N, C-alpha and C positions, 0 to 999 in steps of 0.2 A: 943419278938418273932423274931427268926432268921430262915427264911424259909429254908436256906441251912442246918440247923441242924435237920430238920424234913422231909427231902426228903424221898419219899417212896422207898422201896426196889426194886420195879419193875418200869421199864420204859415202860410198855405195856399200850397203850391207849385203854380205854374202850369206843368204839363208841356207840351212842344211836340209837335206832330204829327210823325210820323217824316219826312214829306216836307219839313218845315221845317228839318231838320238838315243838308240839303245846300245849302250856300250857294254863290253864284257865286265861283269862284276869282279870286284877284288875277292881274293880267297880270304875268308874271315880268320882262318888259322895262320895264314902266312903274312898277311898285310900288317905292317908295323902300326902301333897305336897312333902315332902322330900323322900317319898317312890317312887313317880313318877320320881323325879329328879335323884334319885339313879339309877334307871333302865336306864335312858338316859346316865348317866355317864359311867356305866359299858358296855352298848352297844357301846359307843364311844371307850372304851378301846379295845373291841373285834374287832371293825372295824379297828383300828390302828394296832392291832396285825396281822390281815389278810393282810393288804396292806403292812406292813413292810415285812412280810414273802414272799409276792409276789415279792417285789422289790429285796429282798435278792436272791430269786430264779433266777431272771433275770440277776443278776450280779455274779452268781456262776458258775464256770467251772466244778465242781465235781458233777456228777449225783448221787452218793451215798449220798452226803449232800443234794442234791435237793429232793431226796426221803424222807429223814428225815423231811425236811421242809414241804413237801406236807402232810405227815402224821399228823404233829402237826397242820398245817393250817386247815386241814379237821375238826379236833376237835374244833378248835377256831370258825370255821364257824357254827358248830352245836350249840355251845354255843350262838352265836349271833342270830341264828334263833329262839332259845328258848326265848331269851330275847325280841326280837321284837314281839313275839306272845303275850306278856303280855299287849300290848296296846289294849284297847277295840275298837270294831267297831263303837260304838256310840260316841267316842271321835273324834271330827273333827280336821282338820289341825290346826286351830287357837288355839283351846284348848290345843293341844299338844305343840304348840309354846310357850305358856305362861310358861309351865314347862321347856322348853329349856332355856328360858331367865332367869327364876328364878334360874336355875342351874348355868348359866353363872355368875350371880350376886353373889350368896352366896358361890359358890365354889371358885371364884376368891378372894372374901373377906376373906374366910377361909384361903386360902394360903397366901395372902398378909399380914395378921395379924401375921403369924408365920415366914414369910420369913426373913432370915438373910442377904442374899445378897441384898444390897440396890439398885443395878441397876435392879435386877429382881423384887424386890418389887415395884419399880417405874413403871415398865412396866405393872405389874398386876394392879396397881391402875389406870394407864392411860386407859387401855382397859375396866376396870370395869365400868367406867363412860359412856362408849359407849353402852355396853350391858344393863346398867341400863336405858338408854334412849330408847333402843329398846323395853324393857319390857313395858315402858309407852305408846309407840305408838301402839304396838300390842294390849295392853289392851283397849285403846280407840276404836280401830277397832272392838275388840271383843264385847264390849258393844253396839256399834253403829249398827253393822250388825247382831249380834246374840242375843243381849239382855241379855248377860251374864256378871256378875259382876266379874272383875278381882280379887277382894278380896277373893271371894269364891274359887279361884284356888290357890292363893298364901297362903291362910290361915292367911293373915295378917302378916306373918313372914317377908315379904319383902315389903318395901314401893314402891308405884307406883307413880312416879313423874319424871319430866324431869332430864336427865343427860346432858352430852355434846350433844347439838342438833345434830341429825344425819346429817343434811346438812353441819355441820362443820367438819365432820369426814373424808370425802374423802381427802387423801393426796397423793402426788406424791410417786410412789413406792420406790424411793430413801430413803424416810423418814420412811419407815416401817421395814427396815433391821436393826436389833439390834446386839450388841456384844454378842458373845456366851460365855457361862460359861466355867469354867475349871473343867472337870469331876474329875481330880486328886487332886484338891485342895478345891473345894466347898463342902459345907455341903451336906450330903445325902438327906436331905429334899429338898434342892434346886434342886438337880438332879431329884427327883421325881416330884417336882412341874412343872418344865419345860416340862417334858414328858407328864404329866397328862393334863395340861392346853392346850397343843398343840393338844392332842387327842380330848379333849372335844370341843374345838373351831372348829376343823376339822369336828367333828360329826354335829355340828350346821350348818356349812357352807354347808355340803353335804345334810343335811335335807332340807334346804331352796332351794338349787339348784334343788333338785329332786321333791319337792312338790309345790314350788312357782307357777309354771305355771299351776297347777291344781286347784288353788284357784278360787272360783266361780264368783268373781267380778274383773273387770279390775283394779280398784283402789287397791284391795288387791294384785293382781299379781304384780303390780308396786311396792308396798311396800316391798314385799318379794325380788324382784329383787334388789332394792336399798340397803336393809339391808344385803343381801347375799354378795354384793360387799364389805361391811365393814367387814364381817366375813372373807373374803379372806385376807384382810389387817391384821386381827388379827392372822390368821394362819401363814402368812408370818412373822410377828413380833415375835410370840411365838416360831415358828419353828426355827427362827434364833438364839434363846437363847440356843438351844441344842448343846452340844459339838460335832462338826463333826469329831473329831480326832479318835473316837472309830472305830475299824474295824467292819465288819458285824457280826462276832461271838460275840464280846463283846457287841455290841448293842442289839443283840438278848437276851443275858442273862439279860441285864438291862430291856428290855421290859418284859420278863417273871417275873422278880422280881417285877416290877411295878404292873403287873396284880395281883400277889399274895398280894401285899400291898393293892390294891384297894378292892379286894374281902374280905380280912380280915377286912379292915376298915368298909365295908358295913355290914359284919356279926356282928360286934360289935355294929354298930349304928342302925341297922334295928329294927323296932318295929312290923312289920308284920311277924307273926310266919312262915307262908308258905314261904315267900321270904327269911327269915333268913336261913332256911334250904337250899334253892337254893344257896345262897351266900356261905355257907359252902361247899356245894357239888362242886361248881365251883372253890373255893379256893383249894380244894384237887385235882381237875383236873389240875389247874395251877401249883401245886407242881410237878406233873408228867412232865408237859411241861418244867418247870425249870430244872428238873433233866436231861431231854434229851438235853436241850440247854447247860448245864454245861458239860456234857459228850462229846457232839459234839465239843465244843470249845476246850476242853482239847485234844481230839484226833486229830483234824485237824488244830488247831491253837497253841497248846502247852501251853495254859494258864489255870491256875486254878482260880476258882471264888475268892479265897483269894487275888489274884493279882489285881482284880478289886475293891474289897471292903476292902481296906487296913485299913480303920478306923473302920471296923466291919460292920456287915450286919443286926443287930437288927433293926426291924422296928422303925422308929422315930415316933413322934406324929401322931396318926391316923387321917384320915379325918372324921370330924363330920359335917354333913350338918345341919346348924342352923342359926338363925337370926344374922345379923351383922349391925343392923340399925345405931347405933352410929358411928361405924367405917366408914360406907359408908357416913354418913353425914359429917364427917371430910374430907373425900376424895373429896366430892363434892365441896370443896373450891378450888380445882385445875382444875376446868372445863376449864380454859383459856389456858391450856397447849396444845401444838401440837408437832409433830415430827420435829426434826432438825438433819438430818442424823441419827446417832445412839442415839442421846440425845433427851431430852424433854425440851422445853422452852416455856415461855409465848408467845402468839401470837404477843404481842406488841414488843417483842425482835427480831422478824424476820426482816431481811432487806426488804425494800419495794418491791424490785425486786426478792424476793426469789421464788423458784419454787412452793411453796405451793399455792400462790395466783394465779399464772398462771394456775396451774392444776385445782383449784377451778373454775376459769373462763371457762375452757374448758369443764368440766364435770358436773358442778352443776348449776341448774336453781332454786334458792331458792324458789321462789313463785310457781314453777311448780313441785317441788319435792313431791313425794307421801307421804313421812314421814311428811311433812309440811301440805299437803292438808288434810290428815286424821284428824289431830288435828283441823284445821280450819273448816272443815265440821262438826266435832263433836260440836265445839263451836257454830256454826251457828244453829245447830239443838237443842242443849241442853242448850245453854246460857253460859256454861263454860266447860272446859275440864274435863276429868275423872281422878281423882287422889285418892290415899289413903295415906294421910300424917299424921304422928304423931305430926307434928309441921310445921310452915311455912318453905318454902324451904330455905336452907342455903345461896343460892345466890339470892340476892334481884331482879336481872334481870329476874329470872325465877319464880317469885311469881304471876305474872299476869296470871290468869286462863282464861282470855277472849281474849288473843292474843298469838300466838306462836312466840317465838323468833327465828329469822333466821340469826342473826348477831353475837351472842355470840360465841367466839371461832373460828370464820372464818374471821372477819374483825377487824381491830385495833380500839377498842372503849375504852373510859375511864373506869376504874374499879369503 
């Protein structure tokens, strides 16, 4: 499928009536886990589309172009509002959070398994283990404060067990800035991966920033705050991968192409008949947006889409949200990695006076961290932590279910 070959004849946007933006929510008990995660992924894509077009507008001198951007942005906003209405009222903040983290884990693993650029693959694997740990800690809080079993929300598709301990994740900002890819030389799938994962992590960061302070317990509020800071690090790292050499018009075309790819992937992957129709409808809307972006770039920047997609624009392998248990278990063997400027190294390879250790001392109180206290409190109340494992943890230091590890990945300890 090459979306440029099926662009509609018209570039007229069909706006929805306000009443049409409130869709019937899914049933939180009946909806499949990957249907929920798919909604979050596409909502994140719409959020990224809106804020990219706002930033383009703020850096554009031509009001004719700005009116075009406003028209497309309004339609993107309508799509986002419809997607957000799918969340049911009886699904609380923490229940939704489990879906956010399951998406972060399985989407990242899906991309990492296919990624050809070894540097990008390493970044995906690195952050994957941090989101994996977040899923574990939120799941323990969910069971402890709500009495809900995390397995019922993940469907057993994603194991719930520790990753890189969250207390080991805070790094100096210097060590979250990565090398950017080369848009003109890298594989099309790499270009899509960097844009999609940045939007997805940004969606998670924004969700935690906006709802964390509304959580009903102090411990939960602190947990959201702590993990939200790690999501900021992820957005910094992933965003740094995107090639900054593209101009605003070129970036816009790539954004619209990416949205087409995501909606088409969702349409092919979805099992819910009602949502499958919605994904197709939004895919067709994005084709109109893509046509407008292409025409605007050609008129005001003098470039054709073929100059951007020199290797062809057929969709590469589509995204399929599915279990990646064995892949993740293999990646769990790299828990001891941390950032070292643009690269990743084992914690034992860092100089003793490296900034990571100073930053950890400045911002982290391991025994006072909410991510640690949630697990310790759960263990105190239940006798052992909450996990859903298919086999013992790949890292022997994380097999103890009666004590939370606060040193792995943050202090130099023997392997």
